[in-house]
C-alpha positions in Angstrom: -89.9 -12.7 -40.5 -90.0 -16.4 -39.7 -90.7 -17.2 -43.3 -87.7 -15.2 -44.6 -85.4 -16.8 -42.0 -86.6 -20.3 -43.0 -86.2 -19.6 -46.6 -82.7 -18.2 -46.1 -81.7 -21.3 -44.1 -83.0 -23.5 -46.9 -81.2 -21.3 -49.4 -77.9 -21.7 -47.5 -78.2 -25.5 -47.6 -79.1 -25.5 -51.2 -76.1 -23.3 -52.1 -73.8 -25.7 -50.2 -75.2 -28.6 -52.1 -74.9 -26.7 -55.4 -71.2 -25.9 -54.6 -70.4 -29.6 -54.2 -72.2 -30.3 -57.5 -70.3 -27.5 -59.3 -67.0 -28.9 -58.0 -67.9 -32.4 -59.2 -69.1 -31.3 -62.6 -66.5 -28.8 -63.5 -63.4 -30.3 -61.7 -64.0 -34.0 -62.4 -66.5 -34.7 -65.1 -66.1 -31.6 -67.3 -62.8 -29.9 -66.6 -62.0 -26.9 -68.7 -61.9 -26.6 -71.6 -63.9 -29.8 -72.1 -67.0 -28.2 -70.7 -66.9 -25.7 -73.6 -66.2 -28.5 -76.1 -69.5 -30.2 -75.3 -71.5 -27.1 -74.2 -72.6 -28.3 -70.8 -72.1 -25.0 -68.8 -75.3 -23.2 -69.6 -77.5 -26.2 -69.3 -76.1 -27.3 -66.0 -76.2 -23.9 -64.4 -79.8 -23.5 -65.6 -80.8 -26.8 -63.9 -78.9 -25.9 -60.8 -80.2 -22.4 -60.6 -83.9 -23.5 -60.9 -83.3 -26.2 -58.2 -81.5 -23.9 -55.8 -84.1 -21.1 -56.1 -87.3 -23.1 -56.2 -86.8 -25.1 -53.0 -86.1 -22.1 -50.7 -88.9 -20.1 -52.4 -91.4 -22.8 -51.7 -90.2 -23.0 -48.1 -90.7 -19.3 -47.7 -94.2 -19.6 -49.0 -95.4 -22.5 -46.9 -93.5 -21.8 -43.6 -95.8 -20.7 -40.8 -94.9 -21.5 -37.1 -97.6 -23.7 -35.5 -99.0 -24.9 -38.8 -100.1 -28.5 -38.2 -98.8 -29.8 -41.6 -95.6 -27.8 -41.5 -93.2 -30.8 -41.1 -95.0 -32.7 -43.8 -94.9 -29.7 -46.2 -91.2 -29.1 -45.6 -90.4 -32.8 -46.0 -92.2 -32.9 -49.3 -90.4 -29.8 -50.6 -87.0 -31.3 -49.6 -87.8 -34.7 -51.2 -89.0 -33.1 -54.4 -86.0 -30.8 -54.5 -83.6 -33.7 -53.9 -85.2 -35.8 -56.6 -85.0 -33.0 -59.1 -81.4 -32.3 -58.1 -80.5 -36.0 -58.4 -82.1 -36.4 -61.8 -80.4 -33.2 -63.1 -77.0 -34.4 -61.9 -77.6 -37.9 -63.3 -78.5 -36.4 -66.7 -75.4 -34.2 -66.7 -73.3 -37.3 -65.8 -74.5 -39.2 -68.8 -73.0 -36.6 -71.1 -69.6 -36.4 -69.3 -66.5 -36.8 -71.5 -65.5 -40.4 -71.1 -62.7 -41.1 -73.6 -60.4 -38.9 -75.7 -59.9 -41.2 -78.6 -57.0 -41.0 -81.2 -58.6 -42.0 -84.5 -56.5 -42.0 -87.7 -55.2 -38.4 -87.7 -57.2 -36.7 -84.9 -58.7 -37.1 -81.5 -62.4 -37.5 -80.9 -64.1 -36.5 -77.6 -66.6 -39.3 -76.8 -69.3 -38.7 -74.2 -70.6 -41.5 -71.9 -74.0 -41.7 -73.6 -72.4 -42.1 -77.1 -70.6 -45.4 -76.3 -71.6 -48.6 -78.0 -72.6 -50.9 -75.1 -73.1 -54.0 -77.2 -70.7 -56.9 -77.0 -69.1 -55.6 -73.8 -68.0 -59.2 -73.0 -65.4 -58.8 -75.7 -64.2 -55.5 -74.4 -61.1 -55.4 -72.2 -61.8 -54.6 -68.5 -60.0 -51.3 -68.8 -62.4 -50.0 -71.4 -65.6 -51.8 -70.4 -67.2 -48.9 -68.6 -67.1 -45.1 -69.0 -64.7 -43.5 -66.4 -66.3 -41.5 -63.6 -63.2 -39.6 -62.5 -62.2 -37.8 -65.7 -61.8 -38.6 -69.4 -59.0 -40.9 -70.3 -56.8 -41.0 -73.4 -56.9 -44.0 -75.7 -56.5 -44.9 -79.4 -58.9 -46.8 -81.6 -57.6 -49.5 -83.9 -59.5 -49.8 -87.2 -60.0 -53.5 -88.1 -57.9 -54.9 -91.0 -60.7 -57.3 -92.1 -62.5 -55.7 -95.1 -65.9 -57.1 -94.0 -65.5 -55.7 -90.5 -64.6 -52.3 -92.0 -67.7 -52.4 -94.3 -69.9 -53.2 -91.3 -68.4 -50.3 -89.4 -69.0 -47.9 -92.2 -72.7 -49.0 -92.5 -73.3 -48.7 -88.8 -71.6 -45.3 -88.7 -74.0 -44.1 -91.4 -77.2 -45.6 -90.2 -76.7 -46.0 -86.4 -74.2 -43.2 -85.7 -71.7 -45.7 -84.1 -68.4 -44.8 -85.6 -64.9 -46.1 -84.6 -64.4 -43.7 -81.7 -67.6 -44.9 -80.0 -66.6 -48.5 -79.9 -64.7 -49.6 -76.8 -63.9 -53.0 -78.4 -61.5 -51.1 -80.7 -59.7 -49.2 -77.9 -56.0 -49.7 -77.4 -53.4 -48.0 -75.2 -52.5 -44.6 -76.7 -48.8 -45.4 -76.2 -49.1 -48.2 -78.8 -49.8 -45.7 -81.5 -46.8 -43.5 -80.8 -45.4 -43.7 -84.3 -48.8 -42.9 -85.9 -49.2 -40.0 -83.5 -45.8 -38.5 -84.6 -46.6 -39.1 -88.3 -49.8 -37.1 -88.2 -48.7 -34.4 -85.7 -48.9 -30.9 -87.2 -46.3 -28.1 -86.7 -47.2 -25.4 -84.2 -46.8 -22.7 -86.8 -50.0 -23.9 -88.5 -52.0 -22.7 -85.5 -51.2 -19.1 -86.3 -53.0 -19.4 -89.6 -56.2 -20.6 -87.9 -56.2 -18.5 -84.7 -55.2 -15.2 -83.3 -51.4 -15.4 -83.0 -51.5 -13.7 -79.6 -53.9 -16.4 -78.3 -51.6 -19.1 -79.7 -48.6 -17.7 -78.0 -50.4 -17.5 -74.7 -51.3 -21.1 -74.8 -47.9 -22.2 -75.9 -46.2 -20.3 -73.1 -48.5 -22.0 -70.7 -47.5 -25.4 -72.2 -43.8 -25.1 -73.1 -43.4 -28.9 -73.5 -45.7 -28.8 -76.6 -43.9 -29.0 -80.0 -46.8 -30.2 -82.2 -50.6 -30.6 -82.2 -53.5 -32.6 -83.5 -57.2 -31.6 -84.0 -59.9 -32.8 -81.5 -63.4 -33.2 -82.7 -66.2 -32.4 -80.2 -69.9 -32.1 -80.3 -70.1 -28.3 -79.9 -66.6 -26.8 -80.2 -63.6 -28.6 -81.9 -60.3 -27.9 -80.1 -56.6 -28.5 -80.3 -54.6 -31.2 -78.5 -51.0 -30.0 -77.9 -48.5 -32.9 -77.9 -44.9 -33.5 -77.3 -43.9 -35.1 -80.6 -40.6 -36.5 -79.3 -42.3 -38.4 -76.5 -45.6 -39.0 -78.4 -47.3 -37.6 -75.3 -50.4 -35.5 -74.8 -49.6 -32.1 -73.1 -52.9 -30.4 -73.0 -56.2 -29.6 -74.6 -56.6 -26.0 -75.5 -59.5 -23.9 -76.9 -58.0 -23.1 -80.2 -59.5 -23.7 -83.7 -58.1 -26.8 -85.5 -59.8 -25.9 -88.7 -60.7 -22.8 -90.6 
């Protein structure tokens, strides 16, 4: 009876901690639908589930009133659980969506670990570090110098560092308003790529949208709804941008 009670108390504490972690991950770092775009949900819940269950289970096994080493055993369990929890949360944080980068004729979702951290001294302060409180919208300016373009192409092929991953190329999205309008696609095109009923549902939820652009992501490409007149992002929605 005492073991079960101790395990339940530990489980309650673990669940409270897990609830805070879920709020941080899915409300701040990976708000819907970006969590689906990068495929974090199943991995995070698996890590969290193992951590929440394992600690209370070990407490239930080792707990015995009057046991000389009880405090030490429980302390070890809590320490190991917190280390595992912290490492799992840190790992998830490294994959958080950091920047939503307008690049030529589409957006790219760039995760924190993908960023090119070289030459940060040449990067404006606003783009020098990956945001911790939600992904931010920016545009990337492709260099006009031919040699720089050639270098970018080579590094994109051999190092995987393309234009969207380079903070030194970031500029305010507002400065690309004309380009955004130029490449924006009509909403009618979405019906050809998706279930028209799903398209209508998302457009009804975002009535200010009058055009869209594709968004490339690691797992699931999505659609960025925009207001073309204002060259402003309205929302990211889980619709297919390509066939």
